[in-house]
py3Dmol code that shows the C-alpha trace and the ligand (Angstrom):
import py3Dmol

protein = """\
ATOM      1  CA  MET A   1      -3.088 -11.892   0.083  1.00  0.00           C
ATOM      2  CA  ILE A   2      -4.567  -8.959   1.862  1.00  0.00           C
ATOM      3  CA  THR A   3      -2.888  -6.301   3.988  1.00  0.00           C
ATOM      4  CA  ARG A   4      -4.856  -3.604   5.796  1.00  0.00           C
ATOM      5  CA  ASP A   5      -2.853  -0.649   5.357  1.00  0.00           C
ATOM      6  CA  SER A   6      -4.982   1.747   7.520  1.00  0.00           C
ATOM      7  CA  LYS A   7      -8.569   1.500   8.815  1.00  0.00           C
ATOM      8  CA  LYS A   8      -9.980   2.692   5.080  1.00  0.00           C
ATOM      9  CA  SER A   9      -7.135   1.497   2.871  1.00  0.00           C
ATOM     10  CA  SER A  10      -6.114  -2.112   2.161  1.00  0.00           C
ATOM     11  CA  SER A  11      -4.094  -3.767  -0.467  1.00  0.00           C
ATOM     12  CA  ILE A  12      -4.863  -7.045  -2.407  1.00  0.00           C
ATOM     13  CA  TYR A  13      -1.844  -8.928  -3.890  1.00  0.00           C
ATOM     14  CA  ILE A  14      -3.427 -10.446  -7.086  1.00  0.00           C
ATOM     15  CA  SER A  15      -0.300 -11.832  -8.890  1.00  0.00           C
ATOM     16  CA  ASN A  16       3.552 -12.259  -8.538  1.00  0.00           C
ATOM     17  CA  GLY A  17       6.243 -12.576 -11.344  1.00  0.00           C
ATOM     18  CA  CYS A  18       6.294 -11.129 -14.811  1.00  0.00           C
ATOM     19  CA  LEU A  19       6.320 -12.706 -18.198  1.00  0.00           C
ATOM     20  CA  ASN A  20       7.985  -9.677 -19.785  1.00  0.00           C
ATOM     21  CA  ASN A  21      11.959  -9.504 -20.289  1.00  0.00           C
ATOM     22  CA  CYS A  22      13.029  -6.061 -19.813  1.00  0.00           C
ATOM     23  CA  SER A  23      16.850  -6.185 -20.182  1.00  0.00           C
ATOM     24  CA  PHE A  24      17.630  -4.601 -16.885  1.00  0.00           C
ATOM     25  CA  CYS A  25      15.155  -6.151 -14.705  1.00  0.00           C
ATOM     26  CA  LYS A  26      16.245  -8.339 -11.733  1.00  0.00           C
ATOM     27  CA  LEU A  27      12.663  -9.397 -10.802  1.00  0.00           C
ATOM     28  CA  THR A  28      12.310 -11.357 -14.195  1.00  0.00           C
ATOM     29  CA  PHE A  29      14.674 -14.163 -13.059  1.00  0.00           C
ATOM     30  CA  GLN A  30      14.144 -13.898  -9.423  1.00  0.00           C
ATOM     31  CA  GLU A  31      10.065 -14.156  -9.593  1.00  0.00           C
ATOM     32  CA  TYR A  32       9.372 -15.944 -12.934  1.00  0.00           C
ATOM     33  CA  PRO A  33       7.027 -17.598 -13.386  1.00  0.00           C
ATOM     34  CA  LEU A  34       3.793 -15.676 -13.352  1.00  0.00           C
ATOM     35  CA  LYS A  35       1.662 -16.694 -10.514  1.00  0.00           C
ATOM     36  CA  SER A  36      -1.940 -15.460 -10.137  1.00  0.00           C
ATOM     37  CA  VAL A  37      -4.373 -15.760  -7.378  1.00  0.00           C
ATOM     38  CA  GLU A  38      -7.759 -17.604  -8.538  1.00  0.00           C
ATOM     39  CA  LEU A  39     -10.381 -15.120  -9.691  1.00  0.00           C
ATOM     40  CA  ASN A  40     -12.855 -16.203  -7.299  1.00  0.00           C
ATOM     41  CA  GLU A  41     -10.477 -15.605  -4.347  1.00  0.00           C
ATOM     42  CA  VAL A  42      -9.727 -12.142  -5.707  1.00  0.00           C
ATOM     43  CA  LYS A  43     -13.439 -11.442  -5.638  1.00  0.00           C
ATOM     44  CA  GLU A  44     -14.033 -12.898  -2.339  1.00  0.00           C
ATOM     45  CA  ALA A  45     -11.274 -10.485  -0.881  1.00  0.00           C
ATOM     46  CA  ILE A  46     -12.918  -7.596  -2.548  1.00  0.00           C
ATOM     47  CA  ASP A  47     -16.315  -8.341  -1.263  1.00  0.00           C
ATOM     48  CA  SER A  48     -14.875  -8.732   2.270  1.00  0.00           C
ATOM     49  CA  LEU A  49     -13.195  -5.432   2.112  1.00  0.00           C
ATOM     50  CA  ASP A  50     -16.300  -3.792   0.723  1.00  0.00           C
ATOM     51  CA  GLU A  51     -18.227  -5.176   3.654  1.00  0.00           C
ATOM     52  CA  GLU A  52     -15.695  -3.880   6.057  1.00  0.00           C
ATOM     53  CA  ASN A  53     -16.193  -0.422   4.707  1.00  0.00           C
ATOM     54  CA  CYS A  54     -12.720  -0.275   3.095  1.00  0.00           C
ATOM     55  CA  SER A  55     -12.890   2.893   0.942  1.00  0.00           C
ATOM     56  CA  GLU A  56      -9.296   2.533  -0.705  1.00  0.00           C
ATOM     57  CA  LEU A  57      -8.254  -0.509  -2.293  1.00  0.00           C
ATOM     58  CA  LEU A  58      -4.596  -1.001  -3.710  1.00  0.00           C
ATOM     59  CA  LEU A  59      -4.490  -3.873  -6.309  1.00  0.00           C
ATOM     60  CA  LYS A  60      -0.759  -5.039  -6.491  1.00  0.00           C
ATOM     61  CA  GLY A  61       1.386  -7.402  -8.213  1.00  0.00           C
ATOM     62  CA  THR A  62       4.773  -7.484  -9.956  1.00  0.00           C
ATOM     63  CA  ASN A  63       3.037  -6.765 -13.207  1.00  0.00           C
ATOM     64  CA  ILE A  64      -0.899  -6.803 -12.721  1.00  0.00           C
ATOM     65  CA  CYS A  65      -1.804  -6.412 -16.288  1.00  0.00           C
ATOM     66  CA  GLN A  66      -0.622  -9.908 -16.782  1.00  0.00           C
ATOM     67  CA  TYR A  67      -2.987 -11.078 -14.097  1.00  0.00           C
ATOM     68  CA  GLY A  68      -4.775 -14.397 -15.152  1.00  0.00           C
ATOM     69  CA  LEU A  69      -2.379 -15.333 -18.071  1.00  0.00           C
ATOM     70  CA  ASP A  70      -1.095 -18.277 -16.157  1.00  0.00           C
ATOM     71  CA  ILE A  71      -4.273 -19.559 -14.862  1.00  0.00           C
ATOM     72  CA  TYR A  72      -6.919 -18.725 -17.821  1.00  0.00           C
ATOM     73  CA  LYS A  73      -4.729 -17.890 -20.700  1.00  0.00           C
ATOM     74  CA  LYS A  74      -6.034 -14.418 -20.990  1.00  0.00           C
ATOM     75  CA  TYR A  75      -5.615 -10.952 -19.492  1.00  0.00           C
ATOM     76  CA  MET A  76      -8.264 -10.816 -16.624  1.00  0.00           C
ATOM     77  CA  LEU A  77      -7.314  -7.419 -15.073  1.00  0.00           C
ATOM     78  CA  PRO A  78     -10.350  -5.746 -16.937  1.00  0.00           C
ATOM     79  CA  GLU A  79     -12.682  -8.395 -15.299  1.00  0.00           C
ATOM     80  CA  ILE A  80     -11.568  -7.422 -11.886  1.00  0.00           C
ATOM     81  CA  ILE A  81     -11.803  -3.535 -12.639  1.00  0.00           C
ATOM     82  CA  THR A  82     -15.483  -4.184 -14.078  1.00  0.00           C
ATOM     83  CA  TYR A  83     -16.267  -6.104 -10.880  1.00  0.00           C
ATOM     84  CA  LEU A  84     -14.937  -3.309  -8.665  1.00  0.00           C
ATOM     85  CA  GLU A  85     -17.497  -1.013 -10.141  1.00  0.00           C
ATOM     86  CA  GLN A  86     -20.568  -2.568  -8.619  1.00  0.00           C
ATOM     87  CA  LYS A  87     -19.029  -2.236  -4.999  1.00  0.00           C
ATOM     88  CA  GLU A  88     -20.828   0.282  -2.681  1.00  0.00           C
ATOM     89  CA  ASN A  89     -18.031   1.152  -0.313  1.00  0.00           C
ATOM     90  CA  ILE A  90     -14.788   0.915  -2.196  1.00  0.00           C
ATOM     91  CA  LYS A  91     -14.485   4.371  -3.839  1.00  0.00           C
ATOM     92  CA  ARG A  92     -10.942   4.479  -4.959  1.00  0.00           C
ATOM     93  CA  VAL A  93      -8.752   2.026  -6.773  1.00  0.00           C
ATOM     94  CA  ILE A  94      -5.074   2.313  -7.210  1.00  0.00           C
ATOM     95  CA  LEU A  95      -3.371  -0.104  -9.533  1.00  0.00           C
ATOM     96  CA  VAL A  96       0.358  -0.676  -8.551  1.00  0.00           C
ATOM     97  CA  GLY A  97       2.553  -2.702 -10.754  1.00  0.00           C
ATOM     98  CA  PHE A  98       0.873  -1.519 -13.789  1.00  0.00           C
ATOM     99  CA  SER A  99       2.705  -2.497 -17.087  1.00  0.00           C
ATOM    100  CA  PHE A 100       1.865   0.005 -19.840  1.00  0.00           C
ATOM    101  CA  LYS A 101       3.162  -2.676 -22.394  1.00  0.00           C
ATOM    102  CA  ASP A 102       0.422  -5.262 -21.727  1.00  0.00           C
ATOM    103  CA  ALA A 103      -2.126  -2.432 -21.208  1.00  0.00           C
ATOM    104  CA  ILE A 104      -1.473  -1.038 -24.535  1.00  0.00           C
ATOM    105  CA  LYS A 105      -1.137  -4.207 -26.494  1.00  0.00           C
ATOM    106  CA  ASN A 106      -4.326  -5.597 -24.925  1.00  0.00           C
ATOM    107  CA  ASP A 107      -6.650  -2.666 -25.158  1.00  0.00           C
ATOM    108  CA  PHE A 108      -7.219  -1.843 -21.502  1.00  0.00           C
ATOM    109  CA  GLN A 109      -7.551   1.871 -22.401  1.00  0.00           C
ATOM    110  CA  ASN A 110     -11.366   1.858 -22.370  1.00  0.00           C
ATOM    111  CA  VAL A 111     -12.016  -0.075 -19.263  1.00  0.00           C
ATOM    112  CA  ILE A 112      -9.653   1.959 -17.227  1.00  0.00           C
ATOM    113  CA  ALA A 113     -10.910   5.226 -18.806  1.00  0.00           C
ATOM    114  CA  ASN A 114     -14.500   4.472 -18.006  1.00  0.00           C
ATOM    115  CA  SER A 115     -13.847   3.127 -14.521  1.00  0.00           C
ATOM    116  CA  THR A 116     -15.120   5.416 -11.848  1.00  0.00           C
ATOM    117  CA  LYS A 117     -13.023   3.645  -9.090  1.00  0.00           C
ATOM    118  CA  VAL A 118      -9.591   3.612 -10.602  1.00  0.00           C
ATOM    119  CA  VAL A 119      -8.023   6.796  -9.869  1.00  0.00           C
ATOM    120  CA  GLU A 120      -4.260   6.098  -9.927  1.00  0.00           C
ATOM    121  CA  LEU A 121      -1.934   3.996 -12.157  1.00  0.00           C
ATOM    122  CA  CYS A 122       1.578   3.368 -10.807  1.00  0.00           C
ATOM    123  CA  GLY A 123       3.866   1.885 -13.460  1.00  0.00           C
ATOM    124  CA  SER A 124       7.139   2.471 -15.301  1.00  0.00           C
ATOM    125  CA  LEU A 125       7.991   4.558 -18.142  1.00  0.00           C
ATOM    126  CA  GLU A 126      11.741   4.009 -17.490  1.00  0.00           C
ATOM    127  CA  SER A 127      12.712   6.440 -20.645  1.00  0.00           C
ATOM    128  CA  GLY A 128      11.108   8.836 -22.957  1.00  0.00           C
ATOM    129  CA  SER A 129      13.757   8.075 -25.611  1.00  0.00           C
ATOM    130  CA  ASP A 130      12.657   5.501 -28.148  1.00  0.00           C
ATOM    131  CA  ARG A 131      16.233   4.398 -28.599  1.00  0.00           C
ATOM    132  CA  LEU A 132      16.412   3.370 -24.953  1.00  0.00           C
ATOM    133  CA  LEU A 133      12.808   2.000 -24.615  1.00  0.00           C
ATOM    134  CA  GLU A 134      14.119  -0.589 -27.410  1.00  0.00           C
ATOM    135  CA  LEU A 135      17.537  -1.363 -25.930  1.00  0.00           C
ATOM    136  CA  ILE A 136      15.195  -1.935 -22.437  1.00  0.00           C
ATOM    137  CA  ARG A 137      12.851  -4.091 -24.642  1.00  0.00           C
ATOM    138  CA  LYS A 138      10.160  -2.192 -22.932  1.00  0.00           C
ATOM    139  CA  GLY A 139       7.592  -3.025 -25.338  1.00  0.00           C
ATOM    140  CA  PHE A 140       6.000   0.419 -26.321  1.00  0.00           C
ATOM    141  CA  THR A 141       7.311   3.669 -27.923  1.00  0.00           C
ATOM    142  CA  SER A 142       7.036   7.014 -26.423  1.00  0.00           C
ATOM    143  CA  GLN A 143       4.220   8.053 -28.680  1.00  0.00           C
ATOM    144  CA  GLU A 144       2.314   4.754 -27.838  1.00  0.00           C
ATOM    145  CA  ILE A 145       2.166   5.791 -24.085  1.00  0.00           C
ATOM    146  CA  ILE A 146       1.404   9.295 -24.668  1.00  0.00           C
ATOM    147  CA  GLU A 147      -1.724   8.249 -26.784  1.00  0.00           C
ATOM    148  CA  PHE A 148      -2.744   5.692 -24.230  1.00  0.00           C
ATOM    149  CA  VAL A 149      -2.558   7.979 -21.191  1.00  0.00           C
ATOM    150  CA  GLN A 150      -4.211  10.893 -22.988  1.00  0.00           C
ATOM    151  CA  GLY A 151      -6.769   8.680 -24.219  1.00  0.00           C
ATOM    152  CA  ILE A 152      -7.922   7.795 -21.006  1.00  0.00           C
ATOM    153  CA  ARG A 153      -7.825  11.386 -19.607  1.00  0.00           C
ATOM    154  CA  LYS A 154     -10.142  12.430 -22.233  1.00  0.00           C
ATOM    155  CA  ILE A 155     -12.916  10.304 -20.582  1.00  0.00           C
ATOM    156  CA  ASN A 156     -11.692  10.334 -16.981  1.00  0.00           C
ATOM    157  CA  ASP A 157      -8.738  11.857 -15.172  1.00  0.00           C
ATOM    158  CA  LYS A 158      -6.191   9.618 -13.546  1.00  0.00           C
ATOM    159  CA  ASP A 159      -3.193  10.337 -11.576  1.00  0.00           C
ATOM    160  CA  LEU A 160       0.092   8.800 -12.715  1.00  0.00           C
ATOM    161  CA  PHE A 161       2.989   7.627 -10.427  1.00  0.00           C
ATOM    162  CA  LEU A 162       5.927   6.716 -12.700  1.00  0.00           C
ATOM    163  CA  ASN A 163       9.340   5.205 -12.352  1.00  0.00           C
ATOM    164  CA  ILE A 164      12.212   6.202 -14.730  1.00  0.00           C
ATOM    165  CA  ILE A 165      15.695   5.105 -14.797  1.00  0.00           C
ATOM    166  CA  SER A 166      18.631   7.663 -14.544  1.00  0.00           C
ATOM    167  CA  GLY A 167      21.770   6.523 -16.228  1.00  0.00           C
ATOM    168  CA  PHE A 168      20.619   3.510 -18.165  1.00  0.00           C
ATOM    169  CA  PRO A 169      23.693   2.360 -20.213  1.00  0.00           C
ATOM    170  CA  THR A 170      24.393   4.683 -23.188  1.00  0.00           C
ATOM    171  CA  GLU A 171      21.905   7.316 -21.858  1.00  0.00           C
ATOM    172  CA  THR A 172      22.777  10.805 -23.259  1.00  0.00           C
ATOM    173  CA  ILE A 173      21.796  14.224 -22.287  1.00  0.00           C
ATOM    174  CA  GLU A 174      19.477  14.111 -25.526  1.00  0.00           C
ATOM    175  CA  ASP A 175      17.818  11.084 -23.964  1.00  0.00           C
ATOM    176  CA  VAL A 176      17.326  12.787 -20.494  1.00  0.00           C
ATOM    177  CA  LYS A 177      15.778  15.748 -22.423  1.00  0.00           C
ATOM    178  CA  ARG A 178      13.454  13.468 -24.489  1.00  0.00           C
ATOM    179  CA  THR A 179      12.310  11.849 -21.145  1.00  0.00           C
ATOM    180  CA  LEU A 180      11.814  15.100 -19.562  1.00  0.00           C
ATOM    181  CA  GLU A 181       9.524  16.158 -22.593  1.00  0.00           C
ATOM    182  CA  VAL A 182       7.648  13.026 -22.505  1.00  0.00           C
ATOM    183  CA  LEU A 183       6.951  13.136 -18.843  1.00  0.00           C
ATOM    184  CA  LYS A 184       5.792  16.658 -19.396  1.00  0.00           C
ATOM    185  CA  GLN A 185       2.968  15.587 -21.741  1.00  0.00           C
ATOM    186  CA  LEU A 186       2.137  12.500 -19.503  1.00  0.00           C
ATOM    187  CA  GLU A 187       1.568  14.907 -16.659  1.00  0.00           C
ATOM    188  CA  ALA A 188       2.895  12.487 -13.900  1.00  0.00           C
ATOM    189  CA  TYR A 189       1.829  13.331 -10.403  1.00  0.00           C
ATOM    190  CA  GLU A 190       5.006  11.562  -8.914  1.00  0.00           C
ATOM    191  CA  VAL A 191       8.147  10.381 -10.643  1.00  0.00           C
ATOM    192  CA  SER A 192      10.500   8.131  -8.942  1.00  0.00           C
ATOM    193  CA  ILE A 193      14.025   8.540 -10.576  1.00  0.00           C
ATOM    194  CA  CYS A 194      15.716   5.108  -9.969  1.00  0.00           C
ATOM    195  CA  ARG A 195      19.515   5.167 -10.519  1.00  0.00           C
ATOM    196  CA  TYR A 196      20.618   2.500 -12.604  1.00  0.00           C
ATOM    197  CA  ILE A 197      22.443  -0.223 -10.889  1.00  0.00           C
ATOM    198  CA  ASN A 198      24.322  -2.884 -12.833  1.00  0.00           C
ATOM    199  CA  SER A 199      24.178  -6.624 -12.313  1.00  0.00           C
ATOM    200  CA  GLU A 200      26.150  -9.406 -14.272  1.00  0.00           C
ATOM    201  CA  TYR A 201      22.934 -11.350 -14.417  1.00  0.00           C
ATOM    202  CA  VAL A 202      21.201  -8.861 -16.426  1.00  0.00           C
ATOM    203  CA  ASP A 203      21.228  -8.305 -20.353  1.00  0.00           C
ATOM    204  CA  SER A 204      21.843  -4.646 -19.942  1.00  0.00           C
ATOM    205  CA  SER A 205      25.150  -5.266 -18.344  1.00  0.00           C
ATOM    206  CA  CYS A 206      26.258  -5.900 -22.065  1.00  0.00           C
ATOM    207  CA  TYR A 207      25.867  -2.392 -22.949  1.00  0.00           C
ATOM    208  CA  GLU A 208      28.332   0.479 -22.543  1.00  0.00           C
ATOM    209  CA  GLN A 209      27.869   1.567 -18.884  1.00  0.00           C
ATOM    210  CA  LEU A 210      27.681   5.209 -17.654  1.00  0.00           C
ATOM    211  CA  SER A 211      30.302   6.287 -14.957  1.00  0.00           C
ATOM    212  CA  PRO A 212      28.772   6.929 -11.368  1.00  0.00           C
ATOM    213  CA  GLU A 213      29.423  10.733 -12.190  1.00  0.00           C
ATOM    214  CA  LYS A 214      27.375  10.527 -15.254  1.00  0.00           C
ATOM    215  CA  ILE A 215      24.665   8.758 -13.463  1.00  0.00           C
ATOM    216  CA  GLN A 216      24.775  11.303 -10.670  1.00  0.00           C
ATOM    217  CA  GLU A 217      24.631  14.358 -13.310  1.00  0.00           C
ATOM    218  CA  HIS A 218      21.571  12.808 -15.116  1.00  0.00           C
ATOM    219  CA  THR A 219      19.981  12.252 -11.781  1.00  0.00           C
ATOM    220  CA  ARG A 220      20.563  16.055 -10.812  1.00  0.00           C
ATOM    221  CA  ILE A 221      18.931  17.265 -14.076  1.00  0.00           C
ATOM    222  CA  TYR A 222      15.824  15.065 -13.765  1.00  0.00           C
ATOM    223  CA  SER A 223      15.398  15.871 -10.192  1.00  0.00           C
ATOM    224  CA  LYS A 224      16.103  19.640 -10.538  1.00  0.00           C
ATOM    225  CA  VAL A 225      13.794  20.015 -13.691  1.00  0.00           C
ATOM    226  CA  LEU A 226      10.929  18.011 -12.288  1.00  0.00           C
ATOM    227  CA  GLN A 227      10.991  19.961  -9.136  1.00  0.00           C
ATOM    228  CA  LYS A 228      10.890  23.069 -10.999  1.00  0.00           C
ATOM    229  CA  ARG A 229       7.720  21.762 -12.556  1.00  0.00           C
ATOM    230  CA  ASN A 230       6.310  21.219  -9.125  1.00  0.00           C
ATOM    231  CA  VAL A 231       6.072  17.333  -9.775  1.00  0.00           C
ATOM    232  CA  ASN A 232       6.636  15.296  -6.646  1.00  0.00           C
ATOM    233  CA  THR A 233       9.809  13.325  -7.154  1.00  0.00           C
ATOM    234  CA  ARG A 234      11.794  10.658  -5.198  1.00  0.00           C
ATOM    235  CA  ILE A 235      15.155   9.259  -5.862  1.00  0.00           C
ATOM    236  CA  VAL A 236      15.780   5.608  -5.325  1.00  0.00           C
ATOM    237  CA  GLY A 237      18.927   3.454  -5.814  1.00  0.00           C
ATOM    238  CA  HIS A 238      22.398   3.611  -4.444  1.00  0.00           C
ATOM    239  CA  GLY A 239      23.840   6.831  -3.258  1.00  0.00           C
ATOM    240  CA  TYR A 240      25.756   8.360  -6.013  1.00  0.00           C
ATOM    241  CA  ILE A 241      23.961  11.806  -5.449  1.00  0.00           C
ATOM    242  CA  TYR A 242      24.204  13.921  -2.485  1.00  0.00           C
ATOM    243  CA  ASN A 243      21.658  16.788  -3.281  1.00  0.00           C
TER     244      ASN A 243
END
"""
ligand_1 = """\
8
LIG
S 7.701 -5.337 -17.057
Fe 8.609 -4.767 -14.975
S 8.735 -6.721 -13.684
Fe 8.348 -7.027 -15.915
S 10.179 -7.540 -16.907
Fe 10.027 -5.396 -17.119
S 10.364 -4.075 -15.334
Fe 10.508 -6.380 -14.780
"""
view = py3Dmol.view(width=600, height=400)
view.addModel(protein, "pdb")
view.setStyle({"model": 0}, {"cartoon": {"style": "trace"}})
view.addModel(ligand_1, "xyz")
view.setStyle({"model": 1}, {"stick": {}})
view.zoomTo()
view.show()
């Protein structure tokens, strides 16, 4: 449950699995059902890291925003964030596996905005195109995620680490442009460009697939535009791309 990443930085894995059903997601069938760690165990882990003088804590899970739904039938991440506010030595909290859908639909905006400890959100946009977001079943629109992030930043700035999918089935150059426009508005600190990899087990395999050359082209565009904007970028997924 706890990994010590360095002398001052540690991770707590608070949950595994996800109840969402994104059409491309291989994790859904691999890690379903959701399994959360008991809240008192999470609090004990936080207490012990705080006592050890840990200054940076990463809260991790497949989808940490659904933490607690399986055990307590409610969204409990806000309770952990509030608990962390009282800790003396933990200064920076990074939320990894942050699902914007669950956070938007369950009003996490205030608790995150008002947290002095949460400094980074690491989650997935996938696409800025509402057409593709619907095909992905991502559960939010581009406007909803923009309003959510901007609402938080009005109170407290947070860094955003986002994943996008390059070459999702049927993605057009217009979709790529719209995603780049949404990323500009979100002011992401780092963007991981994940090249779409099909699988017969996922629903998105039914959509019209892009050729490897098209996926390569879209990846290049994402990469070049984001680098020009001085956004940190990483390209992940199989090697269709060579520069
Ligand atoms: S929210 Fe993430 S883990 Fe959950 S189904 Fe979607 S892509 Fe998979």
